N, C-alpha and C positions, 0 to 999 in steps of 0.2 A: 300299556298296550294290551289288547285282547289276546288271551291265550289261543294258540292254534286250534286246540280242540273245541273251543267255543265257536270259532269261525266255521269249522267243519260241521258242527251241530247245526248252526244257523243255516248253512247251505243245504244240508239234508232236509231240514224242516221245510225250507222254501221249495225244494224239489218235490215234496210230498204234500203240498197243500197247506203248509203251516203259515203262520203270521208272526213276523219277527220285528220288534222295534229296534231300530239301529240309528246311530248318530250320523248326522251330516254337519257341514259347517253352518247351515242355516238354523234348522230345528231338528228334533228327533222325528224320524219317519216311521209310519206303521206300514211295513212292507210285505208284499206278497208277490209271487211270480206273476208277472204281468200277462203271461200267456195261459194262466190257469184260471178260467172264469169263476169256478167255485171259490177259489182262494181269494180272488178279487172281491167277490160278493161278500165274503166273510169280513173283509176290511170295511166295506160299507156298513155292514151290520154292527160291527164293534163300535164304530164311530157314531152310528146313528145318522149317517150322511145320505142325503137324497141320491137315488141312483142316476139322476140326470146331471149330477154335479161331477164333471170329469176329473180324472186323476192325472198326475204327472208321472211319466215313465222315466225312471232313472236307468241310464245305460252305462256300460263300462268305459266307453271312450268314443271319440268322434268317428272312429272307423265303423261304428254300428249305426250311424245316423241314417244311411241310405236304406237300411233294412226295415226301418220304422216309418220313414217319410218317403213318399213317392216323388216329390218335387222338392229340391233343396236349392233355393236361389243363392246367388253369389253373396248376398247380404247375410244369409244364415251361415254360410261357410266362414265368412270374415269374423262374425261374432263368436262362432264356435272356436275358431283358431285363437282368438284373442282371450277368451274368458272361460273355456272349458279345460280342466274341471273348475267349477266355480258356481256362484249363485245366480246363474242365468238359465231361464227356461225358454225354449223356442217352440212356437206353435206353427205346425206345418201340415200340409195335406198328408193323410195317413196311408200306409200300406195295409194290406190285409192282416199283417201281423198284429196291428193294434185293433183289438176287438171293441164292440159296442160297450161292453162292460167297463172298459177303461176310458173310452172317449165320451161316454154319456150319449152315444148314438150320433155324434157329430162326425163329419168327414175330416176332422183335424185331430192331431195328436200333439200333446205337450211333452217335450223331451228335455232332459238335462243330464249332465255328468257331475255328480257331487264331488266336492273337494274335501274329502275326509278319508283317512287311510283305512278305517274300518269299513265304511260303506263301499269304497273302491275294492277292497280285498274280497268282500262278499260278492260283489257284482262280477269280478273277474273269475272267481271260482265257479259261480253259477253259470257264467257265459251267456246270460240273457238280460232281460230288463226286469226291473222291479217297479210295480205300482206302489208309490209310497207317499200318501198324504201325511200331514202332521199327526203324531201319535197321541191324540187327545180326543175327547168327545167333540162332535161337530159344533162349530161356532164358538167354542170356548178358547181360553188362552193357550197358545201353542207351548209345547214343552221344550226346554233347552238343556235339561239334564235328564239322566236316566231315572232319578228319583221322581221327577215330575211325571214321567210316563207311568211309573208304578202307582203313584197317587191317583192318577186319572183312570187307568185301565185295569189295574189289579191283575187278576188271574185270567183276563180275557185274551191276553197275549201269550203265545207259546214260549217266547224267549225275549229278554231285553238285553241287548249288548250295550255295556256302559263304556262309552268313549270319551267321557268327561264333558264339561260344559261346551256348548256350541260357540264357535268363535265369531260368527256373524250375528246371530241372534234373531233375525227376521227372515221370512221366507224369500225365495228367489224372485228376481225380477222376471216378469213374463213378457216376452216380446212376440207379437203376432206377425208372422211373415207368410201367412197363408194367402195374402193378396198382394197387389202391387204396391200398397202403401203400408210400410211398417208402422206399428203402433205398440205402445206399452199398455198392456191390459192390467198389470199389477206392478206398481213400484216395489222394489225389494232391496236385496242385499248388494245389488250392482247399481251404481248411481246412473241416473238418466244421462248425465253429462258424459259418462264413459261410453254408453251405447252410441250416443250422437257423435262422439269423437271418432269411433271406428267406422261408422257408416258415412261420416262426412255430411250429415244432414240433420235437421231438426226432426225429432221423433215425438209425436204427441202422446200424452198420457190420457187415455180414454176412460171415462167413468162408466160408460156403457158400450156394449158391443154385441153383435150377433153371435160372436164366438164366445161360448161359456168357458170360464177358466176358474181354477181354484182361488178361493179367497176374494171373490168378486161380489158377494152378497153385501147388502147395505149394513146389516148387523153381523159382526164377526169378531173374533179375537176378544171376546167379552168376558171380563171377570164377573164374579157375583155382585160386587159393589157397583153402584151406578158410577158413570164417568161423566164429568163435566169439564169441557174444554175451555181454556183461557190463555191469554197471553201472560207471560211471566209478571208483568207490571200490575196485572189485575188479580193476581192469585190471592193475596191477603184479603182483599175486599170480598172475593167470592167465598173464601173460608168463613169469614165473619157472617156473611149472609146465610150460608147453609147451617152453620152452628146455631144461628138464631131460630132455625126451624127444628132444633132438637136432634140434629143428625150428627153421627160420629164421622168426622171428616179427616182425610189425609191429603197430602199434596205430593204429586209426582212431578218433579221438575229438576232443573240443573242444580248441581251441587253448590253453585255460587249464589243461588237465590236466597235473599234475606227474608227469613220468616220468624215470627214470634217463637220463643223457646218452647211453648207448650203445644205447638202444632206438630202432629205426626208427619214426618217427612220421609219420602222414598226417593232418595237422590239418584240421579243419573248423571253421567259425565256431561260437561258442557258441549263437547263436540259431538255431532250427530252419529258418527260410527260407534262411538262409545255408548251413546244412549241406546242405539239399536241393540247392542250386544246384551244389555241388561234389562231391556224394556219388559219382557214377559216375566222375568224373575221378580221384578218390582211389583208388577200387577198381582202376581201370586202372593207376595208378601203382604200386600194390603188386604187381600182376602183373608189370609191366615190370621191377621190381627182383628178381623171383624169390623172393618170400616163399612159404613153405609154408602159413603160417597168418596170418590177420589177426584180431586181437582187436578187435572192434568195440563201441564204447561206445554204449549205447542212449540216445537223447535223451528229453526229457520227453514225456508223452502229451498234447500240446496243439498247436494250430496245425498246421504242416507236420511237426512231430515225429511225428505219427501216421503220415504217409506214409513218413518215413525209417525208422521202426521196422518198418513193413510190408516195405519193400524189404530191409532187413537180415535180417529173419526169414526171408524167402524165399531170400535168398542163403546163409543158414546151414542151410537144410533139407537133409535127405539127398538125394543126387542119384542119379537112375536111370541 
């Protein structure tokens, strides 16, 4: 657990324009006081993030929802009651408390309550909201340990709070409730099926939307190595093909996958939630070993497998 003096220092930094990396259950966030425009712009500068790409505001609890959102439909209250704190972000019409710096100039704000004792302790002591995108350079692999943050951002951050490895491992699920038709704009750490169960209806996953949200660009979550997607049954053939081109190749796939002994493998658990938990760490390991290409096996399209497929698809997209 984080020492009380470290929490106090984090809060003091945040109150005075500082930027603090802190753990959540999903990934580590690069946080600033969401109502301090200069501090928020510093987050954009550190990440190299476009100013039009909105941030998620993390709040201490559901009781703060109405101070950030001017309209909160019953569907939003149901989801918040069921899944907060947790890996769920709600997009709602904003109040004046959510500035253009946070929303990217949109009339909506993205809100969530993180499920991590360190993040919650900081939020409760601060008494306000934290704008907190992933604590890495924009478009790159998200961090799931404090060491990942230090490797990526070095001395650009005022303080890194080490809360151990993230337990979910992929970003939150973003649900747009700013109109009459709910939609999932980013699959993540909360399964689509769970959202649909609480709302009692099908909720589409939209690949494009007028509402801009975090993690929605075609190329994102990308390691240095190229990423080639495949079904597990075709993994060996793809490795042989790429090796024939003189490339150093690794395989990201289920631990049960049968591969030749000389193939570099980066195993993930067979079940999707376990794969999500270690996905970003495995992508980083492949980069650290200097692979040119990572052949990534796609998981099933159910549960958190949808989120893992989304992250791998964006990692494999053409890079600008």
